N, C-alpha and C positions, 0 to 999 in steps of 0.2 A: 504494499500500500504506499502511496506517495501523497504527501500533502505539501502544496507549494504556497509561498507567501512572500511578502516584501517588508522591509523596514523603510517606510516612506520618509522617516526623519533622518535617514542615514545618507550621506553624500559620498560617493555616488549611491544610488538606491541599491540596497542589499537584498538580492534575491536569495531565498533559502528554500530548502526541501527537507522535510522530515520523512524518513523512510523506515518501514518495518516489514519484515517478511516479504521481500521483493520477489516478484516472479521473474522468469528469464526474459520476458518481453520488457519489463521495466528495467532490468539490468542492461539490456542491449540499448535501450533508449538513452540511458544515462551515459553509456560508453560512447555511443555514436553521435548523439546530439550535443551532449554537454562536454564531451571529451574527458570523462571521468577515467582515471587510470585503473587498469585491471587489478593492480596490486591493492587497491582499496578493498576489494572483495576478499582478497587473500588475507589481508591484515585482520579482518573482522573474525576470522577463524582462530586467531592466536589467543590462547587461553592463559598464558603465563608471562609473556614479555611485553612491556610497553614499547612504543616506537613513535618517533617523530621524523617524518621524511618530507623533504622539499621536492616539489614537482613543478614542472612548467606545463601549463595548459596548452590546448590546441591553438590558442591565440598567442602563445609564447609569453604568457603572464605567469609569474611565480606564485605557486600556491603550496599547500602542505597537506599531509595526512597525519592526523594525531590519533593514536590508538592507545587506550589505557584499560587493561583488563581490571575488573572490579570484583571484589569478594565481599561476602557478608561479614559483619563484624566478628562473628564467631569463627570464621574460616580464613581470615586474612593471614594469620600466623601459622597456618597448617598447610600440609602438602595436598591441597585440593585445587582442581582447575577453577578458573574464574567462572562465576555464574552469569556475568553480564560484562558490558564494557562501554566506555566512551569511545566512539569511533566517528570521526568527522573529517570531511574534506572541505578545505576552504580555498577559494580563489578570490581575486579582487572584486568580482561582481556576482559571486554565487557561493553559498555554503550548503553542504549536505551533511545532515546528522542521521546516523543509523541507530535506531533504538529498538527496543522490544515491542511486540504487539500490545502488551498490557500497559505500556507506558507511552504509547503513541499520542494519545489525546493530551496527556499531561505535558509531554514534550512540546507539542504544538502550542499549548497555552503559555508555557514558559518562554518559548521563542518569541511569541507575539508580545509578551510583557517586557522582554529585554530591549535594550537600546540598539543592539546589533548582534549579529551571529557570533562575533568574537566575544562579545560581552556574555552571551549565553554560555559559551565554552568556559569562560572565566568563572561563571557562577557554578557550573558543574564541578570544576576543579576545586573550588572552595568547599563545596558540599562534600566532596570525597575526603578532603583533609580534615573536615569537621568530624566525620565518622572515624577517621584514623586516629584522631585525638582521643576518642573514647577507647579505641583498641589499645593505645599506649597507656592510658590511665589504668586499664585492667592489668596490663603487664607490670606496671609499676607496683600495683597493690600486691600482686602475686610474688614479685621479687622481694618486697619487704617482709611478707609472711614467711617465705622460704628462708630468708636470711635470719629471721628471728628463731625459727625452728632449728636452724643449723647451730646457733649459739647454745640452744637449750639441749638439744639432743642430736646426735649424728648417727642415724640408723638407715636401714634400707629404704624405708618409706620416704624419708627426706631426700635420699639420693635419687630415687626414681622421680620425685617431683622436680628436683633440680635439673635432671637430664631432660625431661619433657620441656621445662621452661627454657632451657638453653637452646633446644632445637627450635622452639617457636620464636625466640628472639633472633636467631640467625636467619630464619625464613623471612620474618618481618623486616629485618635490616636489609636483606638482599632486595626485597620488593620496593622498599622506600628508596634505596639507591637507584634502582631501575627507574622509578618515577622521576627522581631528581634529574637524572641524565636527560630524559625525554623532555621534561618541562623546561630545562635550561635551554635546550635547542628551540623549544616553542617560544620562549620569551625573547630569544635573539632573532627570530624570524622577522624580516622586513614588514610582512603583512600584519603581524601582531604589534610590532613597534609602531606602526602607523595608525591602527584602528583601536588599540586598547590603551586606555589612559595610563599614565605613569603611576598613578596611585594604585590601580588594579594590578599592574605588573609588580609593584613593590609588595602588595598584599600576597601575591603568589610566592614571591621570593621568601617572604617572612615565614609563611606557614611551612614551606619546604625546609627552610633552615631550622625551624623549631623541631620539626619531626626528625630531621637528620641528627640534630644534637641529642634529642631524647633517646632515640633508639641506640645510638652508639654509646651513650652513657649507660643505658641499661645493659648493653652487651658487656661493657667493662665491669659493671656491678655483678653480673651473673658469673663472669670469669673469676672475680674476686671471691664471691660466695663459694664457688666450686673449689677454689684453693683453700678456703677456710674449712670447708667440709672435709677435704682430703687431709688437712693438718689435724683436724679433730679426730678423724678415724685413726690416723697414725699415732696420735697421742694416747688414744684409748688402748690401742694395741700395745704400745710401749708400756703403759701402766699395767696391763694384764701380764705381759711378759716379765716385768720387774717383780710383780707380786708372786708369780709362779717360781721365778728364780730364787726369791727370798725364802719361800717355804721349802724349796728343794735344798737350799743350803742348811736351813734349820733341821730338816729331817735327816740330812746326811750325817750329822753328828751322832745321834742315837744309833743310826744304822751302822756307823763305823764301830761303835762300842759293842753292839750286839755281834757284829761280824768277828771282832777280835776274840770275844769270849766263846764264840761258836767254833773256834779252830780245834780240830781233833788232835791236839798235842798236849803233853803233860807240862807242868810247871807254871801254868797261868795262876797268878796271884788271886786268892779267894775262891778258886775253882772248887776246892775240897770242903769249904765251910758250908754249914746248913743254910746260911743266909746269903749265899753267893748270888742266887737269882735276884733277890730283892736289892742287893747292893748294885748289881748291874742295871736294873730297871731304874732305881732312884738316881744313879749317876747319869744315866742316859737322859732322863727327864730334866735333871738340873742343868746339865750342859746344854741341852736343847733350848731350855728357858733362858739361860744366860746368853746364848747365841742370838735368840730372838730379841732379847732386851737390847743387846749391843747394836744389832742391825737397825732396830727402831730408833735408837738414840742417834744413829748415823743417818736417819731419815730414809731408810730403806723400808718402804711401806708396800 
């Protein structure tokens, strides 16, 4: 379906087309009549990577294709294909927006309300980053919770949570970097520079910079928390090993005494007395207790 319109207050008059679920006939019309690049239809199928490509129209005018795959808030940081996208083709006298059938009417209304087609694209980009701000807020909350749990306890449950969180931060970071590269080219395009106000261009730069700063800060925090968890686990392991080694040393003293008196040879002192067994037991316990007291005094716990 194609819906055409104009921004009459825009100089030169800005023609625009909103497209959803196009038929082959409509595709051929756009390619043959309007000179739409075939790559526009190919870019729409991309579900993971954003792109910004400059093209010259059949009238030798410079335009561009902007494609940004979009995820729901709950899926942006997960390995899922994009559920929708911003896909637009802009030339000096015409802009084409490809949207979903369910959003066709709303897109037409938003386009009619905007000052120009480039302004509409600006509004869509700002809406995307508003949603991404909520995604980053959620990641921040989870990072703080995992860091708190890491300080209190270092167990398998915390390790699994941290592993999942680290993966999500890496995915979100990669996608935001991809957006940043494409939007940087978008802002530097002559058509955008001419038709989008400097205030709006600075708005986009600011939200991109904020998102870039936050996600890379969170990535560093996750790496720091991962190091803290690893150190905590190592410290627990060292404490357990020190505890076991201490008791092994304490137990070794009575074991040595019992071993000496268990030798099958004559001449061992106290071997022939009726109280020999008790003497050995008491001596072993006393020496073991003295060893434990001495080790504790030396802070072997």
